[in-house]
Residue frames as a rotation matrix with the C-alpha (Angstrom) as fourth column:
MET 1
-0.822 0.569 0.005 27.22
0.147 0.222 -0.964 -16.17
-0.549 -0.792 -0.267 -6.68
ARG 2
-0.484 0.759 0.436 23.75
0.806 0.192 0.559 -16.67
0.341 0.622 -0.705 -8.11
ALA 3
-0.671 0.267 0.692 21.59
-0.215 -0.963 0.163 -13.58
0.710 -0.039 0.703 -8.01
THR 4
0.462 0.880 -0.106 18.89
-0.154 0.197 0.968 -15.42
0.873 -0.431 0.226 -5.93
LYS 5
0.278 -0.447 -0.850 21.45
0.876 0.481 0.033 -16.50
0.394 -0.754 0.525 -3.36
GLU 6
-0.750 -0.635 0.183 22.80
0.545 -0.752 -0.371 -12.97
0.373 -0.178 0.910 -3.12
LEU 7
-0.293 0.755 0.586 19.34
-0.349 -0.655 0.670 -11.46
0.890 -0.009 0.456 -2.79
ARG 8
0.646 0.574 -0.503 18.48
0.216 0.495 0.842 -13.87
0.732 -0.652 0.196 0.04
MET 9
-0.119 -0.799 -0.590 21.73
0.950 0.082 -0.302 -13.11
0.290 -0.596 0.749 1.79
LEU 10
-0.822 -0.147 0.550 21.03
0.097 -0.988 -0.119 -9.32
0.561 -0.044 0.827 1.61
LEU 11
0.179 0.958 0.224 17.52
-0.321 -0.158 0.934 -9.89
0.930 -0.239 0.280 2.98
ASP 12
0.490 -0.093 -0.867 18.94
0.694 0.643 0.324 -11.93
0.528 -0.760 0.380 5.81
GLN 13
-0.574 -0.812 -0.106 21.44
0.744 -0.462 -0.483 -9.17
0.343 -0.356 0.869 6.64
ARG 14
-0.730 0.345 0.590 18.57
-0.294 -0.938 0.184 -6.71
0.617 -0.039 0.786 6.85
GLY 15
-0.905 0.357 0.232 16.40
-0.103 0.345 -0.933 -8.98
-0.413 -0.868 -0.275 8.98
VAL 16
-0.224 0.853 -0.472 13.75
-0.965 -0.262 -0.015 -9.37
-0.136 0.452 0.882 6.32
SER 17
-0.210 0.236 0.949 11.80
-0.135 0.954 -0.267 -12.67
-0.968 -0.184 -0.168 6.38
TRP 18
-0.184 0.144 -0.972 11.57
-0.982 -0.075 0.175 -14.38
-0.048 0.987 0.155 3.00
MET 19
0.111 0.170 0.979 10.52
-0.173 0.974 -0.149 -17.72
-0.979 -0.153 0.138 1.60
PRO 20
-0.910 -0.404 0.097 11.19
-0.010 0.254 0.967 -19.58
-0.415 0.879 -0.236 -1.61
SER 21
-0.269 0.840 -0.472 8.38
-0.955 -0.296 0.016 -19.28
-0.126 0.455 0.881 -4.14
ALA 22
0.105 0.418 0.903 6.15
-0.274 0.885 -0.377 -22.31
-0.956 -0.208 0.207 -4.52
TRP 23
0.929 0.313 -0.199 6.47
-0.246 0.118 -0.962 -22.05
-0.277 0.943 0.186 -8.30
SER 24
0.606 -0.789 -0.104 10.27
0.176 0.261 -0.949 -21.99
0.776 0.557 0.297 -8.55
PRO 25
0.975 -0.085 -0.207 11.92
0.200 -0.083 0.976 -22.36
-0.100 -0.993 -0.064 -5.15
GLN 26
0.173 -0.984 0.045 15.43
0.911 0.177 0.373 -22.29
-0.375 -0.024 0.927 -6.54
TYR 27
-0.631 -0.490 0.602 14.97
0.741 -0.611 0.280 -19.03
0.230 0.623 0.748 -8.53
GLU 28
-0.048 0.677 0.734 12.10
0.066 -0.731 0.679 -17.12
0.997 0.081 -0.010 -6.95
THR 29
-0.768 -0.235 -0.596 11.90
0.612 0.003 -0.791 -15.47
0.187 -0.972 0.142 -3.56
TYR 30
0.249 0.870 0.426 8.84
0.416 -0.493 0.764 -13.94
0.875 -0.013 -0.485 -1.84
TYR 31
-0.614 -0.311 -0.725 9.09
0.789 -0.251 -0.561 -11.23
-0.007 -0.917 0.399 0.86
GLN 32
0.526 0.837 0.150 7.17
0.814 -0.546 0.196 -8.23
0.246 0.019 -0.969 2.13
THR 33
-0.346 -0.556 0.756 8.20
0.299 -0.829 -0.472 -4.55
0.889 0.063 0.453 2.29
ASP 34
-0.971 -0.074 -0.228 7.87
0.240 -0.301 -0.923 -2.51
-0.001 -0.951 0.310 5.51
ASN 35
-0.595 0.795 -0.121 4.46
-0.740 -0.600 -0.304 -1.21
-0.315 -0.091 0.945 4.31
GLY 36
-0.115 0.595 0.795 3.15
-0.249 0.758 -0.603 -4.78
-0.962 -0.267 0.061 3.55
VAL 37
0.561 0.277 -0.780 3.58
-0.811 -0.004 -0.585 -4.92
-0.165 0.961 0.222 -0.19
GLY 38
0.580 -0.303 0.756 4.46
0.092 0.947 0.309 -8.39
-0.809 -0.109 0.577 -1.31
VAL 39
0.229 -0.591 -0.773 7.43
-0.936 -0.351 -0.009 -8.83
-0.266 0.726 -0.634 -3.65
VAL 40
0.800 -0.138 0.584 8.19
0.244 0.964 -0.107 -11.82
-0.549 0.227 0.805 -5.87
ALA 41
0.287 -0.822 -0.492 11.83
-0.822 -0.475 0.314 -11.61
-0.492 0.314 -0.812 -6.94
SER 42
0.891 0.075 0.448 12.76
0.140 0.893 -0.428 -13.87
-0.432 0.444 0.785 -9.84
GLU 43
-0.081 -0.982 -0.171 16.19
-0.248 -0.146 0.958 -14.65
-0.965 0.120 -0.232 -11.17
ILE 44
0.879 0.307 0.365 16.40
0.281 0.284 -0.917 -14.39
-0.385 0.908 0.163 -14.98
ASN 45
0.625 -0.700 0.346 19.72
0.485 0.001 -0.875 -14.65
0.612 0.715 0.339 -16.78
GLY 46
-0.252 -0.842 -0.477 21.67
0.880 0.006 -0.476 -13.76
0.403 -0.540 0.739 -13.64
LYS 47
-0.868 0.061 0.493 19.60
-0.169 -0.970 -0.177 -10.66
0.467 -0.237 0.852 -12.77
ILE 48
-0.690 0.669 -0.277 16.65
0.594 0.305 -0.744 -10.11
-0.413 -0.678 -0.608 -10.47
THR 49
-0.643 0.648 0.408 13.24
-0.038 -0.559 0.828 -9.01
0.765 0.517 0.385 -11.71
ALA 50
-0.927 0.307 -0.216 10.74
0.250 0.075 -0.965 -7.93
-0.280 -0.949 -0.147 -9.05
ARG 51
-0.369 0.904 0.218 6.91
0.230 -0.138 0.963 -8.01
0.901 0.406 -0.156 -9.19
PHE 52
-0.946 0.123 0.299 5.00
-0.322 -0.436 -0.840 -6.13
0.027 -0.891 0.452 -6.53
GLU 53
-0.492 0.798 -0.349 1.86
0.509 0.589 0.628 -7.78
0.706 0.131 -0.696 -5.25
SER 54
-0.935 0.304 -0.183 -0.49
-0.006 -0.529 -0.849 -5.31
-0.354 -0.793 0.496 -3.61
ARG 55
-0.247 0.923 0.295 -4.24
0.953 0.287 -0.101 -5.26
-0.178 0.256 -0.950 -3.70
ILE 56
-0.874 -0.010 -0.485 -5.38
-0.051 -0.992 0.112 -2.23
-0.483 0.123 0.867 -5.67
THR 57
0.155 0.985 -0.070 -8.62
0.019 -0.073 -0.997 -1.07
-0.988 0.153 -0.030 -7.21
PRO 58
0.291 -0.005 0.957 -9.22
0.924 0.261 -0.279 -1.13
-0.248 0.965 0.080 -10.96
GLU 59
0.977 0.105 0.187 -8.96
0.149 -0.959 -0.240 2.67
0.154 0.262 -0.953 -10.91
GLN 60
0.583 -0.812 0.037 -5.56
-0.466 -0.297 0.833 2.46
-0.665 -0.503 -0.552 -9.25
ALA 61
0.105 -0.517 0.850 -4.38
0.521 0.757 0.396 -0.17
-0.847 0.401 0.349 -11.78
VAL 62
0.622 0.188 0.760 -5.23
0.770 -0.325 -0.549 2.15
0.144 0.927 -0.347 -14.69
ASP 63
0.949 -0.295 0.108 -3.51
-0.310 -0.935 0.172 5.14
0.050 -0.197 -0.979 -13.01
ALA 64
0.408 -0.855 0.321 -0.43
-0.235 0.242 0.941 3.06
-0.882 -0.460 -0.102 -12.27
THR 65
-0.056 -0.435 0.899 -0.04
0.694 0.630 0.349 1.97
-0.717 0.644 0.267 -15.86
ILE 66
-0.292 -0.079 0.953 -1.29
0.913 -0.321 0.253 4.78
0.286 0.944 0.166 -18.10
GLY 67
0.687 0.717 0.119 -2.61
0.638 -0.673 0.374 7.63
0.348 -0.181 -0.920 -15.96
HIS 68
0.065 -0.805 -0.589 0.52
0.881 -0.231 0.413 9.76
-0.469 -0.546 0.694 -15.72
GLY 69
0.767 0.220 -0.602 1.63
0.100 -0.969 -0.226 13.30
-0.633 0.114 -0.765 -16.47
PRO 70
0.905 -0.348 -0.244 4.31
-0.384 -0.422 -0.821 15.04
0.182 0.837 -0.515 -18.56
GLU 71
0.607 -0.730 -0.314 7.82
0.489 0.655 -0.576 13.69
0.626 0.196 0.755 -19.23
GLY 72
-0.330 -0.934 0.135 10.51
0.394 -0.266 -0.879 14.23
0.858 -0.237 0.456 -16.70
GLU 73
0.063 0.393 0.917 8.23
-0.637 -0.692 0.340 15.41
0.769 -0.605 0.206 -13.90
MET 74
-0.786 -0.427 -0.447 9.06
0.088 0.639 -0.765 14.17
0.612 -0.640 -0.464 -10.40
HIS 75
0.341 0.896 0.285 6.40
-0.454 -0.108 0.884 13.14
0.823 -0.431 0.370 -7.91
MET 76
-0.842 -0.527 -0.113 6.70
-0.148 0.428 -0.891 12.11
0.518 -0.734 -0.439 -4.26
CYS 77
0.166 0.886 -0.434 4.08
0.339 0.362 0.868 10.29
0.926 -0.291 -0.240 -2.15
GLU 78
-0.078 -0.119 0.990 3.47
-0.749 -0.648 -0.137 12.03
0.658 -0.752 -0.038 1.18
ASN 79
0.821 0.496 0.283 2.54
-0.558 0.592 0.581 8.72
0.121 -0.635 0.763 2.78
CYS 80
0.865 -0.465 0.189 5.52
0.394 0.862 0.320 6.50
-0.312 -0.202 0.928 1.95
ALA 81
0.404 -0.713 -0.574 8.02
-0.406 -0.702 0.585 9.07
-0.820 -0.003 -0.573 0.50
CYS 82
0.081 -0.271 0.959 8.27
0.745 0.656 0.122 7.11
-0.662 0.705 0.255 -2.74
ALA 83
0.055 -0.114 -0.992 9.76
-0.478 -0.875 0.074 9.37
-0.877 0.470 -0.103 -5.45
TYR 84
-0.081 -0.077 0.994 9.29
0.704 0.701 0.112 8.51
-0.705 0.709 -0.002 -9.09
GLU 85
-0.561 -0.183 -0.807 9.76
-0.388 -0.803 0.452 10.21
-0.731 0.567 0.380 -12.47
LEU 86
0.530 0.793 0.301 7.28
0.029 0.338 -0.941 10.02
-0.847 0.508 0.156 -15.32
ASN 87
-0.541 -0.797 0.267 8.61
0.246 0.154 0.957 9.01
-0.804 0.584 0.112 -18.67
ILE 88
-0.831 0.101 -0.546 7.79
-0.502 -0.559 0.660 9.86
-0.239 0.823 0.515 -22.32
ILE 89
-0.824 0.535 -0.186 5.34
0.371 0.758 0.537 6.90
0.428 0.374 -0.823 -22.63
ASP 90
-0.339 0.702 -0.626 3.14
0.899 0.047 -0.435 8.54
-0.276 -0.710 -0.647 -20.02
LYS 91
-0.941 -0.161 -0.298 3.01
0.106 -0.975 0.193 11.93
-0.321 0.150 0.935 -21.71
GLY 92
-0.751 0.659 -0.045 -0.45
-0.410 -0.413 0.813 13.37
0.517 0.629 0.580 -22.18
TYR 93
-0.262 0.681 -0.684 -2.36
0.444 0.714 0.542 11.25
0.857 -0.162 -0.489 -19.68
GLY 94
0.492 0.447 0.747 -2.39
-0.397 -0.649 0.649 13.65
0.775 -0.616 -0.142 -16.74
LYS 95
-0.436 -0.698 0.568 -0.97
-0.816 0.042 -0.576 13.16
0.378 -0.715 -0.588 -13.23
PRO 96
-0.473 0.246 -0.846 -1.39
0.242 0.960 0.144 9.86
0.847 -0.136 -0.513 -11.47
ARG 97
0.259 0.674 0.692 -3.93
-0.596 -0.452 0.664 9.82
0.760 -0.584 0.284 -8.64
PHE 98
0.980 0.106 0.167 -2.39
-0.197 0.623 0.757 6.91
-0.023 -0.775 0.632 -6.69
CYS 99
0.165 -0.965 0.204 1.11
-0.895 -0.060 0.442 6.07
-0.415 -0.256 -0.873 -5.41
PRO 100
0.425 -0.006 -0.905 2.62
-0.620 0.727 -0.296 3.23
0.660 0.687 0.305 -7.43
ASN 101
-0.680 -0.710 -0.180 4.39
-0.295 0.490 -0.820 2.00
0.671 -0.505 -0.543 -4.23
CYS 102
-0.968 0.249 -0.002 1.70
0.087 0.330 -0.940 2.07
-0.234 -0.910 -0.342 -1.47
GLY 103
-0.505 0.829 0.243 -1.52
0.769 0.303 0.563 2.89
0.393 0.471 -0.790 -3.30
SER 104
-0.258 0.390 -0.884 -2.29
0.636 -0.621 -0.459 6.13
-0.727 -0.681 -0.088 -1.33
ARG 105
0.652 0.528 0.545 -4.24
0.757 -0.492 -0.429 8.81
0.041 0.692 -0.720 -3.11
LEU 106
-0.480 -0.877 -0.006 -1.82
0.874 -0.479 0.077 11.54
-0.070 0.032 0.997 -4.25
MET 107
0.679 0.631 -0.375 -2.52
0.619 -0.767 -0.169 15.22
-0.394 -0.117 -0.912 -3.67
TYR 108
-0.240 -0.744 0.624 -1.08
0.938 -0.344 -0.049 18.01
0.251 0.573 0.780 -5.78
SER 109
-0.169 0.162 -0.972 -0.82
0.527 -0.819 -0.228 21.73
-0.833 -0.551 0.053 -5.01
């Protein structure tokens, strides 16, 4: 079974509305998460790659890409409960200020 067909079947089973992408209807699928973040899922070499499309500020974009803390440190968003681990590439940049999933400002104790 093609990855796109399987993805769409799984979305149907969960009651998630989806539509074929206008750019590549056979291999790309668009849907939204429960918190409204748009997802474009593309089939590449039998696997799915997902791009999240949410509207964020320039400050949030920098934090999401390079504004992270030390290696191996776990963080959890209090708003959406997204848990994520920072990796070695992020080392030395400090803790992120925004959730990479929902964009909420993160608070640390």
